[in-house]
KOLVEX-26280 format. One record per atom (N, C-alpha, C, CB): x, y, z. Coordinates in steps of 0.05 Angstrom, whole numbers, padded with zeros to 5 digits, always signed. Glycine has a CB too. Layout:
BEGIN
XYZ
...
//
This chain:
BEGIN
+00531-00022-00368
+00522+00000-00371
+00517+00018-00348
+00504-00004-00384
+00523+00046-00356
+00509+00066-00345
+00491+00079-00344
+00514+00075-00344
+00475+00089-00319
+00444+00097-00320
+00448+00131-00315
+00423+00078-00293
+00430+00142-00328
+00430+00175-00329
+00419+00182-00301
+00409+00190-00356
+00425+00204-00293
+00418+00219-00274
+00386+00214-00265
+00424+00246-00284
+00373+00216-00291
+00340+00215-00285
+00331+00186-00287
+00321+00234-00308
+00349+00165-00292
+00340+00131-00290
+00350+00130-00261
+00358+00103-00314
+00370+00143-00254
+00377+00128-00222
+00351+00145-00212
+00415+00138-00202
+00348+00163-00215
+00326+00182-00198
+00298+00159-00194
+00316+00216-00221
+00291+00151-00219
+00271+00136-00221
+00272+00109-00209
+00267+00135-00245
+00301+00094-00208
+00305+00069-00198
+00299+00071-00162
+00338+00059-00208
+00308+00094-00162
+00309+00098-00131
+00284+00101-00114
+00324+00123-00126
+00264+00114-00134
+00232+00123-00128
+00217+00101-00124
+00217+00140-00152
+00225+00084-00146
+00210+00048-00151
+00222+00036-00121
+00229+00022-00188
+00251+00039-00121
+00256+00025-00094
+00245+00025-00065
+00276+00030-00090
+00239+00066-00064
+00225+00072-00046
+00204+00069-00035
+00224+00084-00046
+00181+00061-00061
+00155+00055-00066
+00147+00020-00051
+00152+00057-00102
+00170+00006-00061
+00166-00023-00056
+00174-00029-00034
+00177-00039-00072
+00189-00016-00017
+00202-00018+00003
+00175-00003+00024
+00233-00004-00001
+00164+00021+00020
+00139+00029+00042
+00116+00030+00026
+00141+00060+00057
+00104+00014+00036
+00078+00007+00021
+00053+00033+00031
+00068-00028+00030
+00037+00036+00016
+00023+00070+00017
+00002+00066+00036
+00008+00085-00014
-00013+00081+00047
-00025+00072+00072
-00048+00055+00058
-00036+00099+00095
-00059+00059+00041
-00081+00048+00029
-00073+00011+00035
-00082+00061-00007
-00047+00009+00018
-00035-00020+00018
-00038-00037+00048
-00002-00018+00010
-00032-00020+00068
-00030-00021+00089
-00060-00025+00101
-00016+00000+00095
-00070-00013+00103
-00103-00018+00116
-00114-00044+00105
-00128+00009+00106
-00111-00043+00071
-00124-00064+00060
-00108-00094+00074
-00122-00059+00026
-00083-00090+00076
-00073-00120+00088
-00075-00122+00121
-00039-00126+00079
-00086-00102+00133
-00100-00105+00165
-00129-00123+00165
-00109-00071+00180
-00143-00106+00138
-00173-00115+00144
-00173-00142+00121
-00200-00085+00138
-00161-00153+00113
-00162-00172+00097
-00167-00195+00103
-00145-00172+00088
-00145-00204+00127
-00156-00235+00137
-00180-00226+00160
-00128-00257+00155
-00188-00210+00172
-00211-00216+00181
-00235-00216+00159
-00216-00199+00203
-00239-00203+00139
-00264-00206+00122
-00256-00231+00118
-00270-00189+00095
-00234-00243+00107
-00234-00272+00101
-00251-00295+00115
-00209-00280+00106
-00235-00288+00142
-00243-00302+00164
-00278-00301+00166
-00228-00289+00191
-00289-00279+00171
-00322-00277+00165
-00332-00288+00140
-00332-00248+00165
-00323-00286+00110
-00334-00305+00095
-00336-00335+00106
-00318-00305+00073
-00318-00343+00114
-00315-00367+00122
-00332-00377+00146
-00290-00369+00127
-00348-00358+00162
-00359-00364+00174
-00399-00359+00172
-00342-00356+00190
-00394-00350+00139
-00424-00344+00133
-00436-00372+00128
-00427-00323+00106
-00463-00374+00129
-00477-00399+00124
-00472-00402+00089
-00513-00397+00134
-00468-00426+00083
-00457-00441+00054
-00483-00428+00029
-00460-00487+00059
-00506-00415+00032
-00529-00400+00018
-00512-00375+00014
-00560-00396+00036
-00505-00363+00035
-00497-00335+00032
-00469-00336+00018
-00496-00320+00060
-00452-00352+00019
-00427-00356+00011
-00431-00352-00021
-00415-00385+00022
-00458-00377-00031
-00461-00376-00053
-00469-00349-00064
-00476-00395-00057
-00488-00329-00059
-00504-00313-00064
-00479-00292-00073
-00527-00307-00040
-00462-00284-00054
-00443-00267-00044
-00427-00274-00077
-00426-00276-00009
-00420-00294-00078
-00401-00305-00098
-00415-00302-00123
-00393-00334-00092
-00441-00306-00127
-00452-00308-00150
-00455-00274-00159
-00479-00327-00146
-00458-00255-00136
-00465-00221-00142
-00439-00208-00152
-00476-00201-00111
-00410-00220-00142
-00384-00212-00149
-00384-00223-00178
-00361-00223-00129
-00391-00249-00183
-00383-00258-00207
-00401-00242-00227
-00384-00289-00210
-00428-00235-00221
-00435-00219-00240
-00427-00184-00253
-00458-00221-00233
-00420-00180-00224
-00399-00151-00221
-00381-00145-00246
-00376-00156-00195
-00366-00171-00232
-00335-00172-00251
-00348-00174-00280
-00310-00204-00245
-00358-00193-00286
-00369-00194-00315
-00379-00173-00332
-00387-00209-00315
-00407-00158-00309
-00407-00139-00329
-00384-00113-00327
-00436-00129-00329
-00378-00109-00314
-00341-00096-00314
-00324-00109-00338
-00321-00105-00281
-00322-00119-00339
-00305-00139-00365
-00322-00130-00381
-00303-00177-00364
-00351-00136-00395
-00360-00134-00409
-00361-00102-00420
-00378-00149-00403
-00363-00088-00415
-00357-00060-00407
-00331-00052-00423
-00352-00057-00373
-00309-00064-00405
-00281-00059-00415
-00278-00064-00438
-00263-00072-00405
-00289-00090-00444
-00286-00101-00479
-00301-00089-00494
-00292-00131-00486
-00320-00077-00481
-00344-00056-00503
-00324-00033-00517
-00375-00033-00481
-00309-00025-00500
-00295-00004-00502
-00268+00001-00524
-00288-00004-00477
-00264-00027-00525
-00238-00042-00535
-00247-00045-00568
-00231-00078-00517
-00272-00040-00577
-00282-00040-00604
-00276-00067-00616
-00270-00015-00621
-00281-00087-00599
-00270-00112-00613
-00298-00136-00612
-00238-00125-00595
-00300-00143-00642
-00335-00151-00653
-00335-00183-00631
-00341-00159-00704
-00309-00197-00634
-00322-00225-00621
-00316-00221-00591
-00305-00256-00633
-00339-00208-00574
-00330-00207-00544
-00333-00227-00543
-00341-00192-00522
-00352-00246-00545
-00351-00281-00528
-00322-00296-00527
-00373-00307-00547
-00320-00297-00549
-00292-00306-00549
-00259-00296-00530
-00288-00302-00576
-00260-00270-00525
-00238-00249-00510
-00258-00259-00485
-00234-00207-00521
-00279-00255-00483
-00292-00262-00445
-00280-00289-00441
-00334-00265-00439
-00289-00306-00456
-00288-00331-00447
-00245-00332-00443
-00308-00355-00474
-00234-00324-00460
-00207-00321-00455
-00202-00307-00430
-00195-00309-00476
-00215-00286-00424
-00208-00272-00398
-00214-00284-00373
-00220-00247-00398
-00235-00293-00376
-00239-00314-00352
-00227-00344-00355
-00270-00318-00347
-00221-00356-00367
-00199-00377-00370
-00175-00362-00354
-00192-00385-00405
-00162-00338-00367
-00143-00334-00348
-00136-00322-00328
-00132-00332-00354
-00160-00306-00322
-00159-00289-00294
-00176-00309-00275
-00175-00254-00298
-00193-00318-00288
-00214-00335-00264
-00213-00368-00269
-00252-00324-00267
-00194-00384-00251
-00186-00411-00268
-00218-00424-00267
-00157-00435-00250
-00232-00418-00244
-00253-00427-00236
-00281-00418-00230
-00246-00435-00221
-00298-00405-00252
-00319-00384-00249
-00335-00401-00242
-00329-00366-00270
-00354-00383-00220
-00384-00389-00216
-00406-00400-00245
-00395-00358-00204
-00412-00426-00244
-00430-00429-00264
-00455-00429-00258
-00427-00447-00276
//
């Protein structure tokens, strides 16, 4: 299979992007571990509060996103999203 010039250029660009992460990706990777360690050192009550607030924010964003899709049965779709993306949601 022969690739056109445009396809080869796209492939070269994709390879470059995979081999050279963006500055944002590098910064995220650098701060991710200290943040995870910091959460591990929080008192249990604080961790629970942060998890619940995060869950509530994600569910609100999901409801808004699903609402823009014009789907009538939001509850079933929401439950499927939760099971697919978050195997152990906070209850």
